[in-house]
C-alpha positions, 0 to 999 in steps of 0.5 A, spaced: 058 362 489 059 367 483 065 372 484 063 379 482 068 384 480 067 391 478 068 393 471 072 400 471 068 406 468 071 408 461 074 415 463 072 421 459 079 423 458 080 418 453 075 422 448 078 429 449 081 428 443 075 426 439 075 418 439 069 415 436 065 409 439 064 403 435 056 402 434 056 396 430 060 392 425 057 396 419 055 402 422 057 409 421 062 412 426 059 417 431 062 421 436 059 421 443 060 424 449 063 420 455 057 419 459 054 415 453 059 410 454 058 404 458 058 405 465 061 401 471 057 394 471 058 388 476 062 383 472 060 375 474 066 371 473 063 364 474 067 361 468 069 358 464 073 363 461 071 364 453 075 367 447 071 372 443 072 375 436 070 382 436 068 387 430 069 394 431 068 400 427 074 401 422 078 406 425 077 404 432 083 406 436 086 401 440 085 405 447 078 405 445 077 398 443 080 396 450 076 400 454 069 398 450 072 391 451 073 392 459 066 396 459 063 389 457 067 385 462 072 382 458 080 383 457 083 384 450 088 379 448 090 382 441 087 388 437 088 389 429 087 396 429 088 396 421 081 392 421 078 394 427 078 387 430 079 385 437 080 378 440 078 378 447 077 373 453 071 374 458 069 369 464 062 373 464 056 370 460 054 377 459 060 379 455 057 378 448 050 381 450 054 387 453 058 389 447 053 387 442 051 380 439 052 383 432 059 384 434 062 379 438 062 371 437 065 366 441 067 359 437 069 356 444 062 357 446 058 353 441 063 348 443 060 347 450 056 341 451 049 344 452 048 338 457 055 338 461 057 345 459 064 341 458 068 342 451 064 337 446 069 334 441 075 334 437 075 335 430 077 328 426 084 328 423 086 322 419 093 324 418 097 323 424 104 326 426 108 319 424 112 319 418 110 313 413 113 311 406 120 313 409 123 307 406 125 306 399 128 309 393 131 316 396 128 320 390 121 319 390 119 324 384 117 318 380 111 317 384 109 324 383 104 324 378 101 330 380 107 334 378 107 331 371 100 333 370 102 340 371 108 340 368 112 342 374 119 339 372 119 342 365 118 349 369 124 348 373 128 347 367 126 355 366 125 357 374 124 354 380 122 360 383 125 366 387 128 367 394 124 374 394 117 370 394 115 368 401 109 363 401 105 363 408 102 356 409 096 357 414 095 350 416 097 346 422 105 347 422 111 345 418 116 341 420 122 345 421 127 339 421 125 335 415 130 335 410 126 337 404 123 343 407 129 346 412 132 350 406 125 353 404 122 354 411 124 361 414 123 361 422 123 368 422 117 369 418 113 364 422 108 364 427 103 360 431 096 363 431 092 359 435 090 364 441 088 369 435 095 373 437 101 371 433 107 368 437 113 367 433 116 362 438 118 355 434 114 351 439 107 355 437 108 354 429 111 347 429 106 341 428 104 338 434 098 333 432 097 333 425 102 332 419 097 336 414 101 343 414 108 339 412 104 335 407 102 342 404 108 345 405 112 340 401 107 340 395 109 348 394 116 348 395 120 341 397 127 342 395 129 339 388 135 336 390 135 329 388 132 326 394 125 325 397 120 329 393 120 336 389 115 342 390 112 346 385 116 352 387 123 349 390 126 356 390 121 360 394 121 361 401 116 358 406 113 361 413 109 356 417 103 360 420 099 355 425 092 356 424 090 349 426 089 348 434 091 341 437 084 339 437 084 340 429 079 346 429 081 353 425 077 358 429 076 365 426 080 368 430 086 364 428 085 365 421 084 373 422 091 372 426 094 368 420 092 373 414 094 379 418 101 376 420 102 374 412 100 382 410 104 385 415 110 380 414 111 381 406 108 375 404 106 374 397 102 368 397 098 364 402 095 357 402 089 356 406 087 348 405 081 349 410 075 351 412 073 356 418 070 352 424 065 352 427 060 353 421 061 349 415 057 354 411 058 361 415 051 365 414 052 373 413 046 374 416 045 370 422 047 372 429 054 370 431 056 368 424 055 375 421 061 377 426 065 371 423 064 373 416 065 380 417 072 379 421 075 374 416 073 378 410 076 384 413 083 380 414 083 377 407 081 384 404 087 387 408 092 382 406 090 383 399 091 390 399 098 389 402 100 385 396 098 378 398 094 373 394 090 368 398 089 361 395 084 356 398 081 349 397 073 348 396 073 343 401 071 335 401 064 335 401 062 334 394 057 340 395 055 345 390 058 351 394 053 356 390 047 351 392 048 348 399 041 347 401 043 344 408 048 344 413 048 338 417 055 338 420 055 345 424 057 347 429 063 342 428 065 343 435 059 341 438 056 335 441 053 330 436 046 331 440 047 339 439 047 339 432 041 340 428 041 340 420 039 347 418 037 350 411 043 354 408 042 359 402 047 363 398 048 368 403 052 362 407 059 361 405 065 356 406 070 361 408 075 363 406 074 360 399 068 363 397 070 370 399 072 375 393 079 375 391 080 369 394 083 363 389 078 357 389 081 351 388 077 344 386 081 337 386 082 332 380 085 325 380 090 323 375 085 323 369 084 330 370 076 328 372 074 332 378 075 328 384 068 325 387 069 328 394 071 335 391 066 341 392 065 345 386 060 351 383 060 356 378 063 362 381 066 358 387 072 355 383 077 359 379 082 353 378 083 346 379 089 342 381 091 335 382 089 333 389 088 325 388 082 320 387 083 313 388 078 311 382 083 315 378 089 311 378 096 314 375 101 310 371 106 310 377 105 311 384 099 311 388 092 315 386 093 320 392 098 325 392 105 324 395 109 329 399 113 331 406 110 329 413 114 329 419 120 324 419 118 322 412 113 322 406 106 320 405 100 320 400 094 324 401 088 325 397 083 332 398 082 339 396 087 340 401 092 337 396 090 341 390 090 348 393 098 348 394 099 346 387 096 353 385 099 356 390 106 354 388 104 356 381 102 363 383 109 363 387 113 361 380 109 367 377 110 372 382 118 370 381 117 371 374 113 378 375 115 381 381 111 387 381 105 383 379 099 385 384 094 379 387 089 381 381 094 380 376 097 374 379 090 371 379 089 373 372 095 370 369 093 364 373 087 363 369 089 365 363 095 360 363 090 354 365 089 348 361 082 348 359 078 343 362 070 342 359 065 339 363 065 332 362 059 329 358 058 323 363 059 324 371 057 317 373 062 315 378 059 309 381 056 307 374 049 307 377 046 311 371 045 317 375 050 323 375 054 324 381 054 332 380 052 337 375 057 341 372 055 348 369 058 353 365 062 352 358 069 349 356 073 355 358 070 357 365 065 352 369 063 349 376 068 343 376 074 346 374 073 354 373 078 356 368 082 350 368 088 346 370 093 350 373 100 350 369 107 351 372 110 351 365 106 356 362 107 360 368 114 361 367 114 361 360 109 367 360 104 364 355 097 361 355 096 354 355 092 354 349 097 357 345 102 352 348 100 346 344 098 342 350 091 341 348 085 339 353 083 332 356 
């Protein structure tokens, strides 16, 4: 039998000081009398309890946010007053309708099977926790062709980065015991965000089911100590900000929590090697997805305004992000029978990489050619970096990127591996230019990159047909953006074009 409870009516006393009611995610705030607020309602609680992201008007106070959520038969579990975004839970299926479908969204709801009502599936992750390639030479840097490509070792002769610079690794957690990372990782700045609310306990931010975050962290800042691997900026600090849950999903409330934690804890750069589930392309004008877009946009804007440069991967779908066409994978958490291909246009974006002020990174292999899997697009890609490609073999080592994983080292390919190279170079730049704003750091990254023009022939399979089309010009195009990131140029403060390096 359905259990019903009576929601508490909002007290008129809350509004004696002129608090404002949120009337939509983008609407203007307006004062309202107490009798215009939601009255007490019968709340149905049949379960399951679902988590919601709620977007209110900027400036909405926490007491008012709590009252609005309670009036719609929900409970606030976290609130970010700086951006007017709440995280709430409710067992009432009418919660979203009551508070407004234009301002509440549950990613968990999209993951419930329409047939069984149970959670539909987990997200695949080809990287397990067990460390591999742990044996062999103590010094693995000879296998790091990716660091040679961006001149990292030459940069380290000048600067390895400053301890004043903190890089937030928004990912699946960073191993706090790995010998290459223990000196860089700052537990006091780390937190788990997989409830949408930051938890600083180590159990909340340490890796559990994925090695991905540890791999990314090693590329950024593994110690330069003559053993294992070495990161791009081994002298900076890292913070593990866990935004990937044990099922492999990065729901929007996790990402919002991660960006807000970075913004309020003095981080300089964040690395975001993921897209936000459950929509590969989040459409700004679609019900529910508009809530996701607005909440994440606000969080990124707030972080940028607090001095955080956000770097993100373009993804591994080999798609032109500016001309997506069709999305056949969303919702990513839904049962296969509940996923229907849908048309998407340029109002549908991959988050967070396609948000303004986020540095978008594509991937190249050892020969500086765009990796076949790497997504691209003129205006979506700012820079490129080595992420590995099995069709582009380096002179030494394997074609993918070697980095740290719990209990050892392993190779992996992807734009997830490319982005932390850019993040590491940004950390070197911030170390050399400690007063630089995110906009200034981004501009320096662009101007110091090695120019890579569009390839004359991009037929990876030898079929006579182009596998992707590169648009733009030599200095800025859809495959490589402004070019290949350059660590040495970052610490020298010069343009790559003037450094005698040339382009490929």
